[in-house]
C-alpha positions, 0 to 999 in steps of 0.5 A: 492496492501492495506471501505467494501471488494470493492476497490473504490474511496470513500471506504477503501480496506479490511475494517474489519466489526465493529463487527470484533474487537477481545477481546485480552487485548490489552488495559492493564492498570497499577494495582499498589497496593493501600496503605495499610488500617489503620483501625485496629489502629484506631479501638485500639483508642477506649480503651484509656480512656483519651477523650482529648488523644483519639481526639488528637491521633485520628486526628493525625492518621487521618491527617497521614493517609490522608497525607500517602494516598495522597502521595501514590497517588502522587507516583502512578500518577508519575509512568508511565502507562504501555504502552498498548501492541498493540502500543509497538514496537517490541523490536529489533533493527530496520532494517532502523539503518542498516549501508547499508540504511545510508550515500550515500543510504539514501541521494540517495533516499532522494529526489524523486516523493514520492506523489503518490496521486498528478499528480506530486509531490516531497518531501524528505524522511523526516517527515517535507519535503520541499514538491513541486508539479503541479496544472494546469486548465482544462475543465470539463463539460464545466467548469474550474476545478483545476487538482491536486490530481489524481482523475477519475472524471477529466476524464483524457484520460491518464496518467503515467509515461513513465520512472521511475528508482526509483532514480533520473529519471522519464518522465511522460504524462498526456492526459487532453482532447486533451491537453498532459502535459509531467512533467520530474524529474531529480536529479543532485548532483555536487560539492556545492549542499547540502544533497540530491543535487539538482533537476529540473522539465521540463513541457512540454504542447502540443495540438492536433490543430484539436481537442483542444477547442478554450479556451483551444487552447489559454492557458494554465495556470500552478500552481507550488508550494512549501510548508514547511511542519513544517510551517516555512515561505517562502522567495518569490524571486525576480523573483515573481515581475521581472521575467526574463530567470533566475528567483529566484521564492522563497528561505529559509534554512532548517537544511536538506538541508541549503540554497536553492532557487527555479528558473525558466527557460524559453524561451517561452512568459508567464504571471506570477502571484503568492499567498502565502498561511499560512496552515498546510494542503497541501491536499487542496491547490487546494481549496485555489487556486480555492477560490483565482482565483474566488475571482479575476475573479471576481474583474478583470474578468481574471484568475490570481492570487492575486499577494499577500501572507498572513503574514509568509507564508509557501506554495507559489503558482507560475502561468505561463500561456502561449500560447501552445506550452509551456516548462518551467524548474523549478530548485531546488539548495541547498547548495552554491547557487552562483554557476550559471553554476549548474543552468544551468546545469539543465536547457535549451538544457543541461537539454534536453541532461541529460534527454535524457540520462537517457531515454537510460539509462532506456531502456537499463536496462530494457533489461538488467533485463527483456531481452524480446528478439524478441518474444513480439512486440515493443507495448507489450514492450512499456507496460512493460516500462509503467508498471514498471515506474509506480510501481517505480513513484508510490512509496512514503514516508508516516510519521504518526500514524496508529488508532488502534482499542480497544476491545469493552469495556462497558465503552467506550465512544464516541470517545475512540475506537482507540488507535494511534500507534507510529509515524513511517515512511513508504517507500512504492510501493502503488496499485493505484496513484487515488484509494489507493495511501498508503501502503498496506501489502498484495500488497506490497509482490507483488510489490517487486517481480518486484522491486528486479530484477530492484533495490535491495537495493530499495526493501531491503529498503521498506521491511525494512521499512515494518517490522520496523512497527511491534509491541511486538506481531509481528503484522503489521497494513495491511493498511498504512493511515499515515499523513494528505495526505493520510488520507484525501483519506480515509473516517474516519470510514475506517481509524482503523486497527483491532490487531486481523486480519492479511493479508497474509504474501506476503513479504515471496514470496520476501524473498524465491525469494531472497534466491534462486537467491542466491542460482542461484549466480544472485547477485554480492558479495557485494550485497550477503553480504548486502542481508546476513546482512539484513536477520540477522537483520531482522530475529527476526522480521520475526520469530515474525510476523510467530509466531502471525500468528502461535498464532492467526490464528491457528485452532482446528486441528493441521496444521490448520489454518483460517483466523479471523476477519469474521461476524458471526452476518451479517444479510446483507452478502450472505457470510461474507467476509474475508477480512484479507485474501485479497480475500475479498468476496470470498466465504467460509464457510457460517457460520463462526466458529472456526471450520474452516480450510482456505486452503490459509493460511495454505499455506502461513504458509508453504511458511512462515515456509520453507522460515525461515528455507532457511534463517537460513540455509543461514545463516549458523545458522540452530539451534534448531529454524532452525529445528523446522521451518523445521519440520513445513514446512515438516508437512504443505507439508504432502501431505496426511494430506493435503489431508485428511484435504482439498481434496474432491474426489468427485469434484476432487478439493482442499476446505476450511472446515467449518460450511456450507450450500449452501442453502443461498439467499439474498432476500428483506425484509421492516425492520424498521430502527433506526428512526422507518421508514419502509424500503426495504433492502436485507436481509440475508436467511438460508434456511438449518441447516449448517453442518461442511463440505468442502466448495464446490466454485472451484476457486483460493483458490482451486489453492493454493496447485498448487501455492505453488508446494506441489503436487508431479509431479507424482500425479493424483491430478496434473491431477485434477488440470490441469483439473480445470484450463484448463476447460471453464465451471470452470476457464479458459477464453481467458484473464487469469483465473476467480477467481472463477468457473462458477459452483459456486452457488456464481459466480458473485452474489453480497454480499450485496445490495451495494456490487458487486462481486469482487472475484468472477469471475473477472481476477486477475494478482497475482493469474495468475502470481502465478499460472503461476509459478506453471505451469512452474515448474511443465512443467519442472519437471519429471513426466506424465503431464509435456508436459500438464503443458506446453501446459496450460502454454504457451496459459495462458501467452499469454492471459494474456498478449494480454489482457493486452497489449490490454486494455492498448493501447485501454484505456491507463492504466493497470486495478486492475482486468480483466472482465472474459467474455470480457477481458475488464478492471475493478475496479481501473485504474491507478492500476500499483501495482500487475498488473505490474507483467505482466513484470514479465509474459512477460519475464518469471521471477518466483521463481527458487527453 
């Protein structure tokens, strides 16, 4: 949810500092013994008196030694070098090999809108897939511009899915200035269709007759393309030269789907052109098409493709230019192609009826799952449906190899600072289509809190893919940049992942939810059985994950932990970032050290230990391991110990602990650059010696014991937590809880010259959801603060819903974060990752344990 600490269009989220590479042995080399020396036998020759014999024997032994040496070298050369541990897969059966993820389940999810980085794209869940997509020509600053990759610079007024069921249907609206495009996707599995079935795309273009520019009111230029990622040549169909009502645009053969063809059906008049390209990359297709159009414009003075195709083209682009309003259906058909009625059923009036049925099914299922009732108005329900649809419509499939950082070594050469993970696939939701269209580990746990309530099988499939990325040490790379399309969105210097750094194990939030819901009998017998099978095979990986955290992120004191990877040498950061925590620039101890104790990871470890114990209990396998996890969870929930390590009586709040001083600032100083030229930069100044102490910054971290429900309902400390939440001078706003108290010395301060505040004030939906869940829990527990918890819960819930709904209707988007002063959306827009948790807030769906 996933290069500096900031999320931006040009930088990767949560990039570790360059000095944050650990010193673990992640690049172990084979140390086979060399051949033993023959020097002693050579010396014995000195005692031979016959010179010729001496020479003969000497040369004989010399040649024998040389021969044996090269034999040993040859043997050693032929031996496989030991694989570095960091790129060695976890030694256990993969979850995706379970029968529950094969057969009908796997085929039902084969095709989908699994390319979240483009405005509309289709692919299959296979490494080398046929892929399809849509482009169109818009106008930016009075000039033609190609729309293809989701990006803010296109300045679309709004875009996103209004309905999407995650499986076989989706409907999307995109508003480009005063032109509205609607894209609908439908899958169909009929007799005669091949693996994965057929699919259809409907493209509709409408306009605002009053406001549309003169040029755009005349014609829309659409470009639909097919690409074979394996590089196989596509056959140009007869429809490319002789367009009729149902034209074959392209065809081919693949081992996964057999024979296939792409058809066009429309009743509107249009002009048709095409072009074929031979290229291994699809992410630069926009440039190729624009170049082709530019050449043609200079030749014939019109915006039209060249009607030519490069030899063995693996990409075919079809241009449909028609007067607005315009509508066209594109059908992908596989298997037995002679069945014309199958194609007819996916076009025209028949497709209209099927799309209408799917739209109704989505609305009905949404109501069954979330039961929003009469409390919320229709505008709020519309936002709820769009939030879910965009989360499901943003699910992607990726395949590739992560780049893993190697430790700093004196013999390291330029470009020798990373090693490639094994080739892997990932099926996952993404935080944001234009900014972060790839997998982020800690975001995914929050995504699945919503998805499991909609489709438990999709949820388990996604979690299984993530756990299968675990290496032998129990580590999972926290940001997944797999494949050329994903790589194209991330600057090279931010691609590498660091094996010493973790990320909050939020998948345990989902697994705990599932256990609690099973206890509450929320699942049918068949679903319960599948979840049980999943848990049984997943447990060894979950255990490995827990042990990785427990060994690599542990602190000096018993039951203490701290996030590794902070930069203790920085001279430019006001407070060194803790990127692995997910909270990036949230203030920690001013001077990173091994004496730190981080409250949030301590609570995450409690969640993990408690969840592992609950899973073993559910599986009726509570052996010695189960007792260990139960005792660990008990230790981490020890209220007295928690307070001794993290509670400040004077502040009445929980804090981190570490080597800290408040007397730190950034000041402008003249420094010498690498080239020897002076430069004026913001440099960190420490005006007071740090000491080991609690770190006095009230914010989200201070509320983690509340989120994890570690505070007894009758404790006076619960009252203190409620005070912090409801006080406008600390965390309370009319739009949600701010991430850092106004009383903090770092509140809304920049961390560097180029890094504005991120988790230092703005409102984040994932943490507000967890706090709401805790308040909901305490509002139902007997105790003196029950009524107050209920009142704060109601007000906070109403504030969050009202602000998200208002922003959506004003801007057309859900946002990454919200301004704590005016409630305005901030950061990345089309952020339909954890901001979609607003649906669960509307439905009041929380953990039930």
